N, CA, C, O and the ligand as a Tripos MOL2 file, in Angstrom:
@<TRIPOS>MOLECULE
protein
  265   263    67     0     0
PROTEIN
NO_CHARGES

@<TRIPOS>ATOM
      1 N          -0.2520   -6.2170  -19.9040 N.3       1 MET1
      2 CA         -0.5370   -5.6600  -18.5490 C.3       1 MET1
      3 C           0.7920   -5.4420  -17.6810 C.2       1 MET1
      4 O           1.6720   -6.2980  -17.5850 O.2       1 MET1
      5 N           0.8190   -4.3190  -17.1250 N.am      2 THR2
      6 CA          2.0430   -4.0840  -16.3050 C.3       2 THR2
      7 C           1.5850   -3.9590  -14.8700 C.2       2 THR2
      8 O           0.5150   -3.4260  -14.5740 O.2       2 THR2
      9 N           2.4650   -4.4890  -13.9490 N.am      3 SER3
     10 CA          2.2550   -4.2800  -12.5430 C.3       3 SER3
     11 C           3.6060   -4.0620  -11.8380 C.2       3 SER3
     12 O           4.6280   -4.6640  -12.1660 O.2       3 SER3
     13 N           3.5380   -3.1910  -10.8850 N.am      4 ARG4
     14 CA          4.7720   -2.7980  -10.1820 C.3       4 ARG4
     15 C           4.7540   -3.2960   -8.6610 C.2       4 ARG4
     16 O           3.7840   -3.0460   -7.9460 O.2       4 ARG4
     17 N           5.7110   -3.9130   -8.2580 N.am      5 LYS5
     18 CA          5.8650   -4.4210   -6.8290 C.3       5 LYS5
     19 C           6.6200   -3.2010   -6.0780 C.2       5 LYS5
     20 O           7.6390   -2.6940   -6.5460 O.2       5 LYS5
     21 N           6.0650   -2.8130   -4.9580 N.am      6 ARG6
     22 CA          6.6660   -1.8020   -4.1720 C.3       6 ARG6
     23 C           6.5890   -2.1730   -2.7360 C.2       6 ARG6
     24 O           5.5060   -2.1620   -2.1520 O.2       6 ARG6
     25 N           7.7600   -2.5210   -2.1110 N.am      7 PHE7
     26 CA          7.8860   -3.0220   -0.8180 C.3       7 PHE7
     27 C           7.6880   -1.7900    0.1140 C.2       7 PHE7
     28 O           8.1710   -0.6910   -0.1590 O.2       7 PHE7
     29 N           6.9290   -2.0430    1.2580 N.am      8 ILE8
     30 CA          6.7070   -0.9760    2.2380 C.3       8 ILE8
     31 C           7.6240   -1.2090    3.4370 C.2       8 ILE8
     32 O           7.3990   -2.1560    4.1910 O.2       8 ILE8
     33 N           8.5860   -0.4300    3.6250 N.am      9 ALA9
     34 CA          9.5200   -0.4780    4.7180 C.3       9 ALA9
     35 C           8.7370   -0.3200    6.1230 C.2       9 ALA9
     36 O           7.9600    0.6070    6.3520 O.2       9 ALA9
     37 N           9.0360   -1.3110    6.9930 N.am     10 GLY10
     38 CA          8.4460   -1.2770    8.3240 C.3      10 GLY10
     39 C           7.1210   -1.8270    8.3390 C.2      10 GLY10
     40 O           6.5690   -1.8590    9.4380 O.2      10 GLY10
     41 N           6.5110   -2.2570    7.3640 N.am     11 ALA11
     42 CA          5.0630   -2.7060    7.2840 C.3      11 ALA11
     43 C           4.9320   -4.2100    7.9140 C.2      11 ALA11
     44 O           5.7030   -5.0830    7.5130 O.2      11 ALA11
     45 N           4.1020   -4.4540    8.7490 N.am     12 MET12
     46 CA          3.8890   -5.8110    9.2880 C.3      12 MET12
     47 C           2.7690   -6.5200    8.6900 C.2      12 MET12
     48 O           1.6690   -5.9950    8.5140 O.2      12 MET12
     49 N           3.0600   -7.7260    8.3780 N.am     13 CYS13
     50 CA          1.8340   -8.6640    7.7970 C.3      13 CYS13
     51 C           0.8040   -8.9240    8.9880 C.2      13 CYS13
     52 O           1.1490   -9.4900   10.0250 O.2      13 CYS13
     53 N          -0.4200   -8.4860    8.7630 N.am     14 PRO14
     54 CA         -1.4220   -8.7950    9.7630 C.3      14 PRO14
     55 C          -1.8170  -10.3360    9.8470 C.2      14 PRO14
     56 O          -2.5900  -10.7710   10.7000 O.2      14 PRO14
     57 N          -1.2460  -11.0620    8.9370 N.am     15 GLN15
     58 CA         -1.5650  -12.5440    8.9260 C.3      15 GLN15
     59 C          -0.4470  -13.4050    9.6410 C.2      15 GLN15
     60 O          -0.6660  -14.1850   10.5680 O.2      15 GLN15
     61 N           0.7520  -13.1510    9.0860 N.am     16 CYS16
     62 CA          1.8010  -13.9980    9.7340 C.3      16 CYS16
     63 C           2.7720  -13.1620   10.5430 C.2      16 CYS16
     64 O           3.6550  -13.7010   11.2110 O.2      16 CYS16
     65 N           2.6050  -11.7610   10.4840 N.am     17 GLY17
     66 CA          3.4020  -10.9190   11.3630 C.3      17 GLY17
     67 C           4.9140  -10.6090   10.9110 C.2      17 GLY17
     68 O           5.6730   -9.9400   11.6120 O.2      17 GLY17
     69 N           5.2680  -11.1490    9.7020 N.am     18 VAL18
     70 CA          6.5340  -10.7710    9.2380 C.3      18 VAL18
     71 C           6.6520   -9.3430    8.8620 C.2      18 VAL18
     72 O           5.6740   -8.7120    8.4620 O.2      18 VAL18
     73 N           7.8500   -8.8140    8.9850 N.am     19 GLU19
     74 CA          8.0170   -7.3400    8.8160 C.3      19 GLU19
     75 C           8.7770   -7.1620    7.3500 C.2      19 GLU19
     76 O           9.3750   -8.1260    6.8730 O.2      19 GLU19
     77 N           8.7350   -6.0520    6.7460 N.am     20 ASP20
     78 CA          9.4240   -5.6430    5.5330 C.3      20 ASP20
     79 C           9.2370   -6.6210    4.3530 C.2      20 ASP20
     80 O           9.9800   -6.5130    3.3770 O.2      20 ASP20
     81 N           8.2640   -7.5870    4.3970 N.am     21 LEU21
     82 CA          7.9000   -8.2790    3.2350 C.3      21 LEU21
     83 C           6.5810   -7.9490    2.7130 C.2      21 LEU21
     84 O           6.0330   -8.7270    1.9320 O.2      21 LEU21
     85 N           6.0210   -6.8590    3.0780 N.am     22 ILE22
     86 CA          4.6900   -6.3980    2.5450 C.3      22 ILE22
     87 C           4.9220   -5.5770    1.3560 C.2      22 ILE22
     88 O           5.7040   -4.6280    1.4120 O.2      22 ILE22
     89 N           4.2810   -5.8860    0.2610 N.am     23 TYR23
     90 CA          4.4290   -5.0100   -0.9530 C.3      23 TYR23
     91 C           3.0520   -4.6340   -1.5900 C.2      23 TYR23
     92 O           2.0380   -5.3080   -1.4070 O.2      23 TYR23
     93 N           3.0990   -3.5520   -2.3190 N.am     24 VAL24
     94 CA          1.9980   -3.0320   -2.8660 C.3      24 VAL24
     95 C           2.1650   -3.1650   -4.3930 C.2      24 VAL24
     96 O           3.1920   -2.8080   -4.9710 O.2      24 VAL24
     97 N           1.0770   -3.7070   -5.0210 N.am     25 VAL25
     98 CA          1.1380   -3.8760   -6.4610 C.3      25 VAL25
     99 C           0.0590   -2.8800   -7.0340 C.2      25 VAL25
    100 O          -1.1010   -2.8470   -6.6260 O.2      25 VAL25
    101 N           0.5720   -2.0720   -8.0260 N.am     26 GLN26
    102 CA         -0.3190   -1.1410   -8.8580 C.3      26 GLN26
    103 C          -0.7520   -1.8340  -10.1390 C.2      26 GLN26
    104 O           0.0690   -2.2070  -10.9770 O.2      26 GLN26
    105 N          -2.0350   -1.9930  -10.2650 N.am     27 THR27
    106 CA         -2.4430   -2.5620  -11.5240 C.3      27 THR27
    107 C          -3.6200   -1.7080  -12.0540 C.2      27 THR27
    108 O          -4.0840   -0.7570  -11.4250 O.2      27 THR27
    109 N          -4.0680   -2.1260  -13.2690 N.am     28 ALA28
    110 CA         -5.0350   -1.2860  -13.9460 C.3      28 ALA28
    111 C          -6.3050   -1.2580  -13.0700 C.2      28 ALA28
    112 O          -7.0570   -0.2860  -13.1460 O.2      28 ALA28
    113 N          -6.5640   -2.2510  -12.2700 N.am     29 GLU29
    114 CA         -7.7470   -2.2590  -11.4670 C.3      29 GLU29
    115 C          -7.5810   -1.4190  -10.0470 C.2      29 GLU29
    116 O          -8.5530   -1.0960   -9.3640 O.2      29 GLU29
    117 N          -6.4020   -1.1570   -9.7530 N.am     30 GLY30
    118 CA         -6.0560   -0.3870   -8.5710 C.3      30 GLY30
    119 C          -4.9820   -1.0080   -7.7670 C.2      30 GLY30
    120 O          -4.2720   -1.8820   -8.2660 O.2      30 GLY30
    121 N          -4.8130   -0.5810   -6.4720 N.am     31 GLN31
    122 CA         -3.7340   -1.0970   -5.6620 C.3      31 GLN31
    123 C          -4.1840   -2.1840   -4.7570 C.2      31 GLN31
    124 O          -5.2900   -2.1900   -4.2180 O.2      31 GLN31
    125 N          -3.2630   -3.1210   -4.6100 N.am     32 SER32
    126 CA         -3.5650   -4.2560   -3.6410 C.3      32 SER32
    127 C          -2.2220   -4.4410   -2.8720 C.2      32 SER32
    128 O          -1.1310   -4.1200   -3.3430 O.2      32 SER32
    129 N          -2.4160   -5.0000   -1.6140 N.am     33 ARG33
    130 CA         -1.2200   -5.2820   -0.7530 C.3      33 ARG33
    131 C          -1.0790   -6.7300   -0.5530 C.2      33 ARG33
    132 O          -2.0840   -7.4110   -0.3480 O.2      33 ARG33
    133 N           0.0830   -7.2480   -0.5970 N.am     34 HIS34
    134 CA          0.3880   -8.6720   -0.5220 C.3      34 HIS34
    135 C           1.5470   -8.8980    0.5060 C.2      34 HIS34
    136 O           2.3180   -7.9820    0.7950 O.2      34 HIS34
    137 N           1.6350  -10.0430    1.0010 N.am     35 CYS35
    138 CA          2.7600  -10.4940    1.7670 C.3      35 CYS35
    139 C           3.6350  -11.5610    0.9240 C.2      35 CYS35
    140 O           3.1250  -12.4880    0.2950 O.2      35 CYS35
    141 N           4.9990  -11.3090    0.9950 N.am     36 ASN36
    142 CA          5.9200  -12.1710    0.2970 C.3      36 ASN36
    143 C           6.1300  -13.5340    0.8950 C.2      36 ASN36
    144 O           6.6980  -14.4360    0.2790 O.2      36 ASN36
    145 N           5.6410  -13.6610    2.1480 N.am     37 GLN37
    146 CA          5.9670  -14.9030    2.9360 C.3      37 GLN37
    147 C           4.6600  -15.8470    3.0330 C.2      37 GLN37
    148 O           4.7290  -17.0760    2.9930 O.2      37 GLN37
    149 N           3.5410  -15.1630    3.1580 N.am     38 CYS38
    150 CA          2.2590  -16.0040    3.1860 C.3      38 CYS38
    151 C           1.3700  -15.5890    2.0420 C.2      38 CYS38
    152 O           1.7840  -14.8940    1.1140 O.2      38 CYS38
    153 N           0.1070  -16.0460    2.1370 N.am     39 ASP39
    154 CA         -0.8310  -15.7950    1.0930 C.3      39 ASP39
    155 C          -1.7970  -14.6210    1.3550 C.2      39 ASP39
    156 O          -2.8960  -14.5450    0.8060 O.2      39 ASP39
    157 N          -1.2960  -13.6690    2.2690 N.am     40 PHE40
    158 CA         -2.1050  -12.5190    2.6690 C.3      40 PHE40
    159 C          -2.2580  -11.6080    1.4350 C.2      40 PHE40
    160 O          -1.2830  -11.3570    0.7270 O.2      40 PHE40
    161 N          -3.4350  -11.1320    1.1900 N.am     41 SER41
    162 CA         -3.5270  -10.0640    0.1290 C.3      41 SER41
    163 C          -4.8320   -9.1960    0.5600 C.2      41 SER41
    164 O          -5.7510   -9.6850    1.2160 O.2      41 SER41
    165 N          -4.8050   -8.0180    0.1670 N.am     42 GLN42
    166 CA         -5.8340   -7.0620    0.4410 C.3      42 GLN42
    167 C          -5.8340   -5.9870   -0.6130 C.2      42 GLN42
    168 O          -4.8120   -5.4200   -0.9980 O.2      42 GLN42
    169 N          -7.0560   -5.7440   -1.0540 N.am     43 ASN43
    170 CA         -7.4320   -4.7990   -1.9400 C.3      43 ASN43
    171 C          -7.4550   -3.3490   -1.3420 C.2      43 ASN43
    172 O          -8.3630   -2.9980   -0.5880 O.2      43 ASN43
    173 N          -6.4460   -2.5370   -1.6950 N.am     44 LEU44
    174 CA         -6.5150   -1.1490   -0.9530 C.3      44 LEU44
    175 C          -7.6120   -0.2910   -1.4260 C.2      44 LEU44
    176 O          -7.9690    0.6680   -0.7410 O.2      44 LEU44
    177 N          -8.1390   -0.5520   -2.4840 N.am     45 ASP45
    178 CA         -9.2750    0.2860   -3.0300 C.3      45 ASP45
    179 C         -10.6390    0.0560   -2.1330 C.2      45 ASP45
    180 O         -11.5940    0.8310   -2.1800 O.2      45 ASP45
    181 N         -10.5930   -0.9830   -1.4060 N.am     46 ASP46
    182 CA        -11.8140   -1.2870   -0.6130 C.3      46 ASP46
    183 C         -11.7260   -0.4520    0.7390 C.2      46 ASP46
    184 O         -12.6960   -0.3280    1.4860 O.2      46 ASP46
    185 N         -10.6020    0.0550    0.9640 N.am     47 LEU47
    186 CA        -10.4500    0.7350    2.2420 C.3      47 LEU47
    187 C         -10.8380    2.2470    2.1350 C.2      47 LEU47
    188 O         -10.8020    2.8870    1.0840 O.2      47 LEU47
    189 N         -11.1710    2.6810    3.2150 N.am     48 THR48
    190 CA        -11.4840    4.1050    3.3600 C.3      48 THR48
    191 C         -10.0900    4.8950    3.2220 C.2      48 THR48
    192 O          -9.0610    4.2640    3.4660 O.2      48 THR48
    193 N         -10.0090    6.1910    2.8580 N.am     49 PRO49
    194 CA         -8.8050    6.9920    2.7040 C.3      49 PRO49
    195 C          -8.1750    7.1860    4.0960 C.2      49 PRO49
    196 O          -6.9910    7.5180    4.1540 O.2      49 PRO49
    197 N          -8.8720    7.0050    5.1900 N.am     50 ALA50
    198 CA         -8.3410    7.2980    6.4210 C.3      50 ALA50
    199 C          -7.5020    6.1750    6.9450 C.2      50 ALA50
    200 O          -6.6360    6.3680    7.7980 O.2      50 ALA50
    201 N          -7.7730    4.9550    6.4080 N.am     51 SER51
    202 CA         -6.9960    3.7920    6.8230 C.3      51 SER51
    203 C          -5.9480    3.4410    5.8330 C.2      51 SER51
    204 O          -5.4360    2.3230    5.8840 O.2      51 SER51
    205 N          -5.5510    4.3950    4.8420 N.am     52 THR52
    206 CA         -4.5890    4.0350    3.9210 C.3      52 THR52
    207 C          -3.4200    5.0990    4.0360 C.2      52 THR52
    208 O          -2.8180    5.4900    3.0350 O.2      52 THR52
    209 N          -3.1490    5.5240    5.2550 N.am     53 THR53
    210 CA         -2.2240    6.6820    5.3700 C.3      53 THR53
    211 C          -0.7090    6.2590    5.1830 C.2      53 THR53
    212 O           0.2000    7.0800    5.0610 O.2      53 THR53
    213 N          -0.5480    4.9320    5.1750 N.am     54 GLU54
    214 CA          0.8200    4.4580    4.8010 C.3      54 GLU54
    215 C           1.1250    4.4860    3.3370 C.2      54 GLU54
    216 O           2.2790    4.3520    2.9300 O.2      54 GLU54
    217 N           0.0440    4.6680    2.4990 N.am     55 VAL55
    218 CA          0.3560    4.8820    1.0350 C.3      55 VAL55
    219 C           0.4310    6.2550    0.7320 C.2      55 VAL55
    220 O          -0.5840    6.9520    0.7450 O.2      55 VAL55
    221 N           1.6150    6.7340    0.4440 N.am     56 VAL56
    222 CA          1.8310    8.1920    0.1750 C.3      56 VAL56
    223 C           1.6870    8.4590   -1.2030 C.2      56 VAL56
    224 O           2.3140    7.8640   -2.0790 O.2      56 VAL56
    225 N           0.7930    9.4260   -1.4100 N.am     57 GLY57
    226 CA          0.4840    9.9230   -2.8770 C.3      57 GLY57
    227 C           1.1900   11.1960   -3.2100 C.2      57 GLY57
    228 O           2.1690   11.5870   -2.5740 O.2      57 GLY57
    229 N           0.6470   11.8570   -4.2640 N.am     58 ASP58
    230 CA          1.1950   13.0590   -4.6220 C.3      58 ASP58
    231 C           0.6030   14.2350   -4.0570 C.2      58 ASP58
    232 O           0.9430   15.3460   -4.4640 O.2      58 ASP58
    233 N          -0.3560   14.0700   -3.0470 N.am     59 TRP59
    234 CA         -0.9830   15.1680   -2.4810 C.3      59 TRP59
    235 C          -0.1650   16.0940   -1.8430 C.2      59 TRP59
    236 O           0.7790   15.7430   -1.1360 O.2      59 TRP59
    237 N          -0.5060   17.4070   -2.0740 N.am     60 GLN60
    238 CA          0.2530   18.4960   -1.3830 C.3      60 GLN60
    239 C          -0.6560   19.4220   -0.7920 C.2      60 GLN60
    240 O          -1.7120   19.6830   -1.3690 O.2      60 GLN60
    241 N          -0.3200   20.0070    0.4280 N.am     61 PRO61
    242 CA         -1.0880   21.0150    0.9390 C.3      61 PRO61
    243 C          -1.2850   22.3320    0.1240 C.2      61 PRO61
    244 O          -0.3690   22.7180   -0.6030 O.2      61 PRO61
    245 N          -2.3480   22.9730    0.2150 N.am     62 ILE62
    246 CA         -2.4760   24.1950   -0.5510 C.3      62 ILE62
    247 C          -1.8870   25.2710    0.1220 C.2      62 ILE62
    248 O          -2.1060   25.4680    1.3170 O.2      62 ILE62
    249 N          -1.1060   26.0280   -0.5980 N.am     63 LYS63
    250 CA         -0.3760   27.2210    0.0100 C.3      63 LYS63
    251 C          -1.3340   28.3960   -0.0630 C.2      63 LYS63
    252 O          -1.8360   28.7620   -1.1260 O.2      63 LYS63
    253 N          -1.5780   28.9960    1.1570 N.am     64 LEU64
    254 CA         -2.3790   30.0000    1.1670 C.3      64 LEU64
    255 C          -1.6180   31.3870    0.9790 C.2      64 LEU64
    256 O          -2.1140   32.3270    0.3580 O.2      64 LEU64
    257 N          -0.4560   31.4140    1.5360 N.am     65 ARG65
    258 CA          0.4530   32.6350    1.3890 C.3      65 ARG65
    259 C           1.9020   32.1140    1.5690 C.2      65 ARG65
    260 O           2.1350   31.0040    2.0480 O.2      65 ARG65
    261 N           2.7700   32.8930    1.1980 N.am     66 ASP66
    262 CA          4.2020   32.6040    1.3970 C.3      66 ASP66
    263 C           4.7330   32.9550    2.8290 C.2      66 ASP66
    264 O           5.9140   32.7580    3.1150 O.2      66 ASP66
    265 ZN          2.3550  -12.6880    5.6950 Zn       67 ZN67
@<TRIPOS>BOND
     1     1     2 1
     2     2     3 1
     3     3     4 2
     4     3     5 am
     5     5     6 1
     6     6     7 1
     7     7     8 2
     8     7     9 am
     9     9    10 1
    10    10    11 1
    11    11    12 2
    12    11    13 am
    13    13    14 1
    14    14    15 1
    15    15    16 2
    16    15    17 am
    17    17    18 1
    18    18    19 1
    19    19    20 2
    20    19    21 am
    21    21    22 1
    22    22    23 1
    23    23    24 2
    24    23    25 am
    25    25    26 1
    26    26    27 1
    27    27    28 2
    28    27    29 am
    29    29    30 1
    30    30    31 1
    31    31    32 2
    32    31    33 am
    33    33    34 1
    34    34    35 1
    35    35    36 2
    36    35    37 am
    37    37    38 1
    38    38    39 1
    39    39    40 2
    40    39    41 am
    41    41    42 1
    42    42    43 1
    43    43    44 2
    44    43    45 am
    45    45    46 1
    46    46    47 1
    47    47    48 2
    48    47    49 am
    49    49    50 1
    50    50    51 1
    51    51    52 2
    52    51    53 am
    53    53    54 1
    54    54    55 1
    55    55    56 2
    56    55    57 am
    57    57    58 1
    58    58    59 1
    59    59    60 2
    60    59    61 am
    61    61    62 1
    62    62    63 1
    63    63    64 2
    64    63    65 am
    65    65    66 1
    66    66    67 1
    67    67    68 2
    68    67    69 am
    69    69    70 1
    70    70    71 1
    71    71    72 2
    72    71    73 am
    73    73    74 1
    74    74    75 1
    75    75    76 2
    76    75    77 am
    77    77    78 1
    78    78    79 1
    79    79    80 2
    80    79    81 am
    81    81    82 1
    82    82    83 1
    83    83    84 2
    84    83    85 am
    85    85    86 1
    86    86    87 1
    87    87    88 2
    88    87    89 am
    89    89    90 1
    90    90    91 1
    91    91    92 2
    92    91    93 am
    93    93    94 1
    94    94    95 1
    95    95    96 2
    96    95    97 am
    97    97    98 1
    98    98    99 1
    99    99   100 2
   100    99   101 am
   101   101   102 1
   102   102   103 1
   103   103   104 2
   104   103   105 am
   105   105   106 1
   106   106   107 1
   107   107   108 2
   108   107   109 am
   109   109   110 1
   110   110   111 1
   111   111   112 2
   112   111   113 am
   113   113   114 1
   114   114   115 1
   115   115   116 2
   116   115   117 am
   117   117   118 1
   118   118   119 1
   119   119   120 2
   120   119   121 am
   121   121   122 1
   122   122   123 1
   123   123   124 2
   124   123   125 am
   125   125   126 1
   126   126   127 1
   127   127   128 2
   128   127   129 am
   129   129   130 1
   130   130   131 1
   131   131   132 2
   132   131   133 am
   133   133   134 1
   134   134   135 1
   135   135   136 2
   136   135   137 am
   137   137   138 1
   138   138   139 1
   139   139   140 2
   140   139   141 am
   141   141   142 1
   142   142   143 1
   143   143   144 2
   144   143   145 am
   145   145   146 1
   146   146   147 1
   147   147   148 2
   148   147   149 am
   149   149   150 1
   150   150   151 1
   151   151   152 2
   152   151   153 am
   153   153   154 1
   154   154   155 1
   155   155   156 2
   156   155   157 am
   157   157   158 1
   158   158   159 1
   159   159   160 2
   160   159   161 am
   161   161   162 1
   162   162   163 1
   163   163   164 2
   164   163   165 am
   165   165   166 1
   166   166   167 1
   167   167   168 2
   168   167   169 am
   169   169   170 1
   170   170   171 1
   171   171   172 2
   172   171   173 am
   173   173   174 1
   174   174   175 1
   175   175   176 2
   176   175   177 am
   177   177   178 1
   178   178   179 1
   179   179   180 2
   180   179   181 am
   181   181   182 1
   182   182   183 1
   183   183   184 2
   184   183   185 am
   185   185   186 1
   186   186   187 1
   187   187   188 2
   188   187   189 am
   189   189   190 1
   190   190   191 1
   191   191   192 2
   192   191   193 am
   193   193   194 1
   194   194   195 1
   195   195   196 2
   196   195   197 am
   197   197   198 1
   198   198   199 1
   199   199   200 2
   200   199   201 am
   201   201   202 1
   202   202   203 1
   203   203   204 2
   204   203   205 am
   205   205   206 1
   206   206   207 1
   207   207   208 2
   208   207   209 am
   209   209   210 1
   210   210   211 1
   211   211   212 2
   212   211   213 am
   213   213   214 1
   214   214   215 1
   215   215   216 2
   216   215   217 am
   217   217   218 1
   218   218   219 1
   219   219   220 2
   220   219   221 am
   221   221   222 1
   222   222   223 1
   223   223   224 2
   224   223   225 am
   225   225   226 1
   226   226   227 1
   227   227   228 2
   228   227   229 am
   229   229   230 1
   230   230   231 1
   231   231   232 2
   232   231   233 am
   233   233   234 1
   234   234   235 1
   235   235   236 2
   236   235   237 am
   237   237   238 1
   238   238   239 1
   239   239   240 2
   240   239   241 am
   241   241   242 1
   242   242   243 1
   243   243   244 2
   244   243   245 am
   245   245   246 1
   246   246   247 1
   247   247   248 2
   248   247   249 am
   249   249   250 1
   250   250   251 1
   251   251   252 2
   252   251   253 am
   253   253   254 1
   254   254   255 1
   255   255   256 2
   256   255   257 am
   257   257   258 1
   258   258   259 1
   259   259   260 2
   260   259   261 am
   261   261   262 1
   262   262   263 1
   263   263   264 2
@<TRIPOS>SUBSTRUCTURE
     1 MET1         2 RESIDUE 1 A MET
     2 THR2         6 RESIDUE 1 A THR
     3 SER3        10 RESIDUE 1 A SER
     4 ARG4        14 RESIDUE 1 A ARG
     5 LYS5        18 RESIDUE 1 A LYS
     6 ARG6        22 RESIDUE 1 A ARG
     7 PHE7        26 RESIDUE 1 A PHE
     8 ILE8        30 RESIDUE 1 A ILE
     9 ALA9        34 RESIDUE 1 A ALA
    10 GLY10       38 RESIDUE 1 A GLY
    11 ALA11       42 RESIDUE 1 A ALA
    12 MET12       46 RESIDUE 1 A MET
    13 CYS13       50 RESIDUE 1 A CYS
    14 PRO14       54 RESIDUE 1 A PRO
    15 GLN15       58 RESIDUE 1 A GLN
    16 CYS16       62 RESIDUE 1 A CYS
    17 GLY17       66 RESIDUE 1 A GLY
    18 VAL18       70 RESIDUE 1 A VAL
    19 GLU19       74 RESIDUE 1 A GLU
    20 ASP20       78 RESIDUE 1 A ASP
    21 LEU21       82 RESIDUE 1 A LEU
    22 ILE22       86 RESIDUE 1 A ILE
    23 TYR23       90 RESIDUE 1 A TYR
    24 VAL24       94 RESIDUE 1 A VAL
    25 VAL25       98 RESIDUE 1 A VAL
    26 GLN26      102 RESIDUE 1 A GLN
    27 THR27      106 RESIDUE 1 A THR
    28 ALA28      110 RESIDUE 1 A ALA
    29 GLU29      114 RESIDUE 1 A GLU
    30 GLY30      118 RESIDUE 1 A GLY
    31 GLN31      122 RESIDUE 1 A GLN
    32 SER32      126 RESIDUE 1 A SER
    33 ARG33      130 RESIDUE 1 A ARG
    34 HIS34      134 RESIDUE 1 A HIS
    35 CYS35      138 RESIDUE 1 A CYS
    36 ASN36      142 RESIDUE 1 A ASN
    37 GLN37      146 RESIDUE 1 A GLN
    38 CYS38      150 RESIDUE 1 A CYS
    39 ASP39      154 RESIDUE 1 A ASP
    40 PHE40      158 RESIDUE 1 A PHE
    41 SER41      162 RESIDUE 1 A SER
    42 GLN42      166 RESIDUE 1 A GLN
    43 ASN43      170 RESIDUE 1 A ASN
    44 LEU44      174 RESIDUE 1 A LEU
    45 ASP45      178 RESIDUE 1 A ASP
    46 ASP46      182 RESIDUE 1 A ASP
    47 LEU47      186 RESIDUE 1 A LEU
    48 THR48      190 RESIDUE 1 A THR
    49 PRO49      194 RESIDUE 1 A PRO
    50 ALA50      198 RESIDUE 1 A ALA
    51 SER51      202 RESIDUE 1 A SER
    52 THR52      206 RESIDUE 1 A THR
    53 THR53      210 RESIDUE 1 A THR
    54 GLU54      214 RESIDUE 1 A GLU
    55 VAL55      218 RESIDUE 1 A VAL
    56 VAL56      222 RESIDUE 1 A VAL
    57 GLY57      226 RESIDUE 1 A GLY
    58 ASP58      230 RESIDUE 1 A ASP
    59 TRP59      234 RESIDUE 1 A TRP
    60 GLN60      238 RESIDUE 1 A GLN
    61 PRO61      242 RESIDUE 1 A PRO
    62 ILE62      246 RESIDUE 1 A ILE
    63 LYS63      250 RESIDUE 1 A LYS
    64 LEU64      254 RESIDUE 1 A LEU
    65 ARG65      258 RESIDUE 1 A ARG
    66 ASP66      262 RESIDUE 1 A ASP
    67 ZN67       265 GROUP 0 **** ****
């Protein structure tokens, strides 16, 4: 099983308030967010797409014309 840690620049932990120590882990089950300083963790798959704007995907706008 592989998992990747990706730190989110400028993200603040909602539990202990530390900045730049929040990281996202991608696993086979999905994405979850964790704090490197406290025990905060959150499953991003439980959130609605509107509240995960800080997670940038591969989405691109459709080009209607040049
Ligand atoms: Zn924390």
